[in-house]
N, C-alpha and C positions, 0 to 999 in steps of 0.2 A: 345744191338744195332748191326747192322750189318753194317760196313764200306764199304769203296770205293772197296776193292777188292770183295765184294759180293753186288752188286748193284740190279736193279729192272727187265713186262708186258711189250714186252713192258708191255709190252709191256707189266706196265703194268704192273713189273709188272714187259718191256718191259718186273729188274730185277731179271725159278727160282730156284728149286730144283736141285742140281747136286751134283757130286762126286768132291772133292776138287782137282784141278788140280795141279799136283806137278812137270810138265814139264815146262820147260820155254817157253813162249810165246814171239814170235818176235814182237819189238816195230816197228810198221811201220815208224815212224819217225827217229829210231835209238836206238841201244841197246838194252838188253834182260833183263828180270825179274823174279823171281818166283812168282807166285800168292801164296796168304796166306789170311786167315780171322783171325779177331781179336774180342775180347769182352772186354768192359769195363764197369765198374760199379764204380757209385759216390755217396755217401750219400749226403743227400739234405742239402743244406745249404741255410739260408735266408739270403737275402742281402737287401741294400737299392735299391730302384730303380733306373735304370741307367738313369744318368741326360742328358738333351737334350744338347748336346755340340755345336750344329750349325753346319754350313757348315766348311769342312776342308779347310786351308790356301792352300793345292796342289790342283791342277787343278780338275775341277769337272769330276765324274766318268759317262764315257758314255759307249755305246756299240761300239764295234770295228767296224769301218764303212764297212771294206771289207771281213774280214774271218767270215762266217756265212754260216749256212745251206742253200740249194736251195730254201727251201720254207719260207725263212724269209723275211718279208717286215718291211723296217725300216724308221720311219718319218725322217723329216730333221734335228731334234733337236739331233738325235742319242740316246735319251731319252726313246723311245718306239718302241717294235718291237711286229709283230703278225705273226703268222704261217698262210699262206695262204689256205693250203689245206693239206690233209693227217693227219697223227699223228705224223710224225718224220721228218728227215730231217730240224730240227730247232735248231740246235746247235749255241750260240753265246758266244762271249767273252767281257771281258771289254776291253776298249782302252788303259787303263795304268795299271801298275803294281799295287796291293793294298798294304796298309800299313798293318802291325801285329796289332790286335785288329781293324783294320777298319769294320766297319758294312756296307756290301753291302745291301741294302734296295731296295725292290722291291714291286710292287702295282700290283697284277692280275686285269687286266684289261677286259679281256674275258675268259670263261670258255664253252667249247663245250661239250655237253652231249654225253654219249654213249660210249666214248672212256675208256678204261683201264689204269691207271697209270697216274701221273701227273709231274709236275715241277722236273727237276733234278737241283741239285746244287752243287757246288765244285768249285775248283782250278785247274790251272795248271802252271807248271815252261816253258812251252813252249811258247814262243812269239808269240801270234797270227798273228803279221805280217809276221812270216817266215813260216805260215802253208799256203799251198793252199788250198784255200776253196774246190776245186774239189775234194780234197783228203779226206774231212772230211766224216765220216760214217754218217748212218740213226740216230744212238742212241749214246749218251753219255755214258749209261749203257746197255750192257756191252762193247760196241765196244772200246772207249775212256780210261774207266778205267781199259782196258786190256794192255795199254801201259803204258810204263814208264814216270812219269811226270804229269799223270792226275789222280786227284780225285774227286768223286763225288758219289752222293746218292739221292734217290727219295724222294721229299716231300710227307708225307703221304697224301693220296687223300682227306681225311676230311677236310684238312688244304687248299685246293686249290681252295677256292670259290673266286668270285669276290668280289673285294674291300679289301680283307685280305691283309695286309702288311707284308711280310716275310723278315727279316733280318737274314744274317748269316756273320760268320767272323773266322779267326783262330787265334789262339794265338801262343806264340812262342815256345811252346811245340808240335804245329802241330796237335792240337785238332780243330776241326771244331764244331760250336755251332750255333743253330739258335733258333728264337722267332718268334712267330705269335702275330701281332699287340703288346699289351701289356704284353703278356703272360709271366712267368719264361722263363729265358734262358735255353735250353735243349742241350744236347751232342749229336752232330749228328754222327760224324764217328771221326778217327784220322789216324795218319801215314802221316800228309802232310810234305813235306819237307820244311823247313822254311828259310835253309841256302841260297835259290836261290830267285829271283824274283817270284811273284805270280800273275796271271791273274785271275780274276773271270771266272767262267764257268758257262752258264746259258742254259739248254736245253729246250725250250718252247715245251713239250710234253704232247701227251696224251689228258686229260681233259683240260690243261693248253694251251690256243690257243692264248693269249696276255698279255704282263706283260710291267710296264713301270719303269725306274729307278728312285728312289728318291735321295735327297741328302745323301750321305753317312755321317757316323758319327763314332768318335773313343768311344770305349767302354772302360771305365777304368778297366784294369786287375784285380783291388783287389776285384772286383765282379763276378769273373767268377768262381764260383763254383756250377754250375747248376745242376738240377737233371738229370739223364741219361733217354734216352727215353723211356728204359724199364721200368722206374719207374712212367712215367707219366700217371695220369687217363685220357685217350683220351676220346675225347667226343663220346657218344653211338650213331651208327648209327642204333639201332635196335628198333623195335616197342616195346611198353612197354609188350605186352603180349608175346614177344619173350625172351626166356634165351639162348642168342647165342653171340660168341665173333666173328664171321666172319664179315668182313668190306663188305660193299654191293658197289660192282662197278658196279652198274648202274648209269644212270644220276645223281641222289640225292634223298634224302629221300623224298623230298615233290613229286616229279614226282612218286617215288613208291607208296606212299600213296594215291595218287590220282588214279593211275592204280587199286590199288587194290579194292578200293571202287567202281569204276566204273565197274571193273570185278564181283565184287560180286552182283552189283545190277543188271547187263544185263545179266550175264552168272552165273546163280545159279550151283553151284556144284552138280552134280547129287548124288543122296542117294546111299548107297551099294546095295540096291535092283536093282538099274540100271545099276551097274557096269557091269554086265554080257553082256549089250548091246553093250559097247565099242569096241567089236570085229569088228564091221562094219566100224570102223574109220579106220583101218588098210588096206593097200593094200592087193589084193588078194593073193599076193606072195611076200615073204619075203626073203631077203637073210639072209643066218642063218652063214655066215663066223664070225660075230663078236662075240668076247667074252671078258670076263673081263680078264686083264692081272693077271699074277701070283703074281706080285708084288702088295702088298696091305698093308693097316694098320694092326697093331697086333691085333686091336678089331674086324676086319671085317673078315667073312668066306666066303669062295666062294665053291658054291653049284652047283649042276646039270649040269655037264659039263661046267663049268666056266660060267654059263650065268646069276646066282643068287649070289648076294652079300647081306650076312645079319649081321645085327650087333649084336655082340656077347657078348658085356659087357655092363654096365650099364654107364662106362665112355664114354664119345662122343669125345675124343681124339684122334687123328692119326686113322682115320676113313677113309682115302680115298682109293678110287680104281679107276682104270685106264681102259680105252679099249685096247685092245691086238694089235691094230693097229692104223696108223694115219686115221684120216676122210678123206672121199672123199669130194672135192667139190661138192655141191648141193644134197648130199645125205641126206635123214632124218634117223636119228637113233630113234627107238622107246624104250621107258623105261617105265615100268608098275611097279607101287607102288604095291608091293605084300602085305605088311604089314605095318600098321600104328596103332599108338597108340594114341589115341585121348586125354589120360590123360597127355601124355607131350605135350609140346610147341616146337615151332620151325618146321622147313620146311626143302626141299632139296636144297643142294647146288652143283654147276656143275661149270665146266669152261673148258677151252682147255689150253695146255701146248705145247711147242716145245720142252720140255724135254723127251726123250725116256724113258720110265719106266724101261726098260732093263738095263740102267746105273744105277739105285739105289737100295738101300737096303732099308729093312724097317726100319731101324734105322736113314734113311735119313730123313724120313718123319716128318714133325714137329707137335708137341702138337697141334699148333694153325694153321689151315691153311691160316691164315691170311698173317702170316709171307712168303708165297709162292711168294708174289709180290714184294720181297726182293732180289729174287735170280738173277742169270744172264739170266737165260732162259726167254722166254716169258710165262707168266701166266695170265690170265684172269679168275676170280672168280666172279660168280653171285649168286644169291639165287631166288629161285621160291617165287613170292611174293603173291601166292593165295593158300589158306589152299588145303592141299592134303589128299585124302582117299584112303583107299585100293581099288584096281582095277583102280584108275586113271592111264591114258595113256600120258605121255609126248613125244613130238617130239622135236629134236635138229637139226638144220641144218645149216650150214656155207656156204655162198654163195660164189661167185668170187669177189665180193665187199667186202670180210671179214666181212660181217652182219651175227650174230649169231642170228637166228629166233627161237621163240619158240612157240609151240602147246601144248594147254591143252586140252585133250579130243575131239579132233578133230577142235577146235577154236583157231585160230591164236592169240597169244597176242603180235605178232609185234617182231620188234628188238629188242634185249636186250644189245646188246654189239657189238664193233666193234674190229675186231682182225687181226692181222697181219698173213693173209693165203699164205705169200709168202714161206713159209717153212712149212713141215709136222707138224700138229698138232694131238696131241692125247687129248682125251677127258677124262675128270675125274670128280668123283661123291663124294661128301662128305655125308654120312649118319648122320643124326643130328635129335635129337628133336623126333618129331612124327613118322618120316620116318625110319623104323627099317629094311625094306628089299626093294629090288628092282630086277626087271630082265630084262635083255636084250632082246628084242623081236626079234631085226633083224634090 
């Protein structure tokens, strides 16, 4: 599990590979601290279902009426909030401090497709009434959690579906747990200072557009030996024909499957004998300044003047490659599938990040690219949902609205994900499954 000091893609997410920052970061509200990261592992313990304790005798838990992000709209009951636009500027707080072991219960009322990253949950020891709403940053992660007195982490995207009820709480040791609907409690992160009053922190981010506070409940402390998040068998987001551990950061699986079937029916993939004709799909002149970055996964080899990336090992872990420079707005990057293996399943994954690959070492790259969305930098990761063959040409373009568009052999497949284009973004690719080798055409 990665904890509050190493959050999300956006974000996304916004979460994210980075070198550990050992220097002191200045708290915009006061004081300084050293950033650090932690890992915890707990053995599974079976316990009785948590009883329904009913409403607390203390005042109902509501959203703070004044201290909230600029995009937040709140109903008159202070129980429901909605982000009116964009994917960020939607940080909210509880109206009162929470009690140790008090379950903060939320129902996701609105999901907005195509963003990357989801709800961020946590706590703060800063009284929201003393925080100027105009000083709130865009993101809880990494902006707020980089300051003393704020702890938060991104909810996994697959749990951020409309109708899901998310409960989270903190115990006397400063460990934060969460559960989805009636699932087993899971360790979320730790390190919260419980000697001070704590307010709930909820960032209505990315895919999550609306949430409603439900009545809070007290969790019996004798049943708090949940499984760690890393031990959970997370719901699979992959098609049965694919053996992949990458999460799908597109709208949702149903939309992907519909897109896959429609594309397969209306735009059949050309046979290899036709791939030589794909050259006419490219502009007459391509700029040739784009290369793969020298930073790459240990199982990838870069060839041909840094324009070809080839999978060098049967293992499909740590196979990331990056562009040598950030993307330019509205430029289309053309990538050719040089080599595919029809015996293997899986397809090409790709994404964008605000993390400069020059700041990384090969050992910083994770075995599972899905963990990228838990980093502090912005990471968005997607998967090509149509079958790919040798000779196929993909086009990737980010426009001024932050929409990442994809084309396949000259046919547009539409917007794939929305990203934060207010900062430099490098593109990256994950060689996986049938895709053994790719070439940057320009």
